[in-house]
C-alpha positions in Angstrom: -28.6 35.4 -22.2 -28.5 37.8 -25.3 -24.7 37.9 -27.3 -24.9 41.7 -26.3 -24.8 40.8 -22.2 -22.2 38.1 -22.8 -20.0 40.9 -24.7 -20.7 43.1 -21.9 -19.6 40.5 -19.9 -15.7 40.8 -21.1 -15.3 44.5 -19.6 -16.3 42.8 -15.7 -12.6 41.8 -13.8 -14.5 40.0 -11.9 -16.3 37.4 -15.3 -15.0 34.1 -15.2 -14.4 34.5 -18.9 -11.3 32.4 -18.9 -10.6 28.1 -19.2 -7.3 27.3 -17.0 -5.5 26.2 -20.3 -6.3 29.9 -21.4 -5.0 31.5 -17.9 -2.2 29.2 -17.5 -1.0 30.2 -21.3 -1.4 34.1 -20.3 0.7 33.8 -17.5 3.1 32.0 -19.1 3.1 29.2 -15.8 1.4 25.6 -15.5 -2.4 24.8 -14.7 -0.6 23.1 -12.0 0.6 26.3 -11.0 -3.2 27.6 -10.9 -4.1 24.0 -9.2 -1.4 25.1 -6.3 -2.5 29.0 -6.0 -6.5 27.9 -5.6 -5.3 25.2 -2.8 -3.3 28.2 -1.2 -6.7 30.0 -0.9 -5.3 32.4 -3.0 -7.6 32.5 -5.7 -11.1 30.3 -5.8 -12.0 29.7 -9.9 -15.6 30.0 -10.5 -16.2 26.6 -12.4 -18.3 25.7 -15.2 -21.2 23.5 -15.4 -19.1 20.9 -16.2 -16.9 21.5 -13.6 -14.2 22.8 -15.3 -12.1 25.8 -13.6 -13.2 29.5 -15.1 -11.3 32.5 -13.9 -11.5 36.4 -14.1 -8.9 38.9 -15.0 -8.6 40.0 -11.3 -8.3 36.2 -10.4 -5.1 36.9 -13.4 -3.5 39.2 -12.1 -3.6 38.0 -8.2 -2.2 34.9 -9.7 0.2 36.9 -12.0 1.6 38.6 -8.7 2.5 35.5 -7.3 4.4 33.5 -9.4 6.3 37.1 -9.8 7.4 35.8 -6.2 7.8 32.3 -7.1 10.0 33.4 -9.8 12.1 35.6 -7.4 12.2 32.1 -5.1 9.5 32.5 -2.6 7.8 29.2 -1.8 5.1 29.1 -3.2 2.5 29.7 0.1 4.6 31.8 1.4 4.3 34.6 -1.7 0.4 33.7 -1.6 0.0 34.7 1.7 2.8 38.2 0.9 -0.2 38.7 -1.9 -3.4 38.4 0.1 -1.6 41.0 2.7 -0.6 43.9 -0.6 -4.6 42.7 -1.3 -5.5 43.5 2.3 -3.3 46.5 3.2 -4.5 48.5 -0.9 -8.5 47.8 0.6 -7.2 49.3 3.7 -5.7 52.1 2.4 -8.3 52.7 -0.4 -10.8 53.0 2.9 -8.8 55.2 4.8 -8.4 57.6 2.0 -12.6 57.8 1.2 -12.6 57.8 5.1 -10.6 60.9 4.9 -11.8 62.8 2.0 -15.5 62.1 3.8 -13.9 63.6 6.9 -12.7 66.9 5.2 -15.9 67.5 3.4 -17.7 67.5 6.4 -15.3 69.1 8.6 -14.2 72.2 5.6 -11.0 74.3 7.0 -12.1 77.9 8.5 -9.7 80.3 7.1 -8.0 82.1 10.7 
């Protein structure tokens, strides 16, 4: 991999660019919190060759949402489930919108 390839990946939301320490620092939380959301299966960090957890920007956004809920008093397991359901709802809404666009372009309205 060349340096140009590495820099190109920095724009990739799914590229595991952040160590656990850096991720916790960015979120203003503890490494224990990141372990807990991993144990709750909200996010699954990739592992470096040395076995260290690595997080993507997408995973950090998901963890940040869980942290917001925990900070509001929601138990961590419940917060993780809420975030999973929110993510599933967003995806379903995106699929429905795409379906509506496709259906509308296949069957344009006729003037009558």
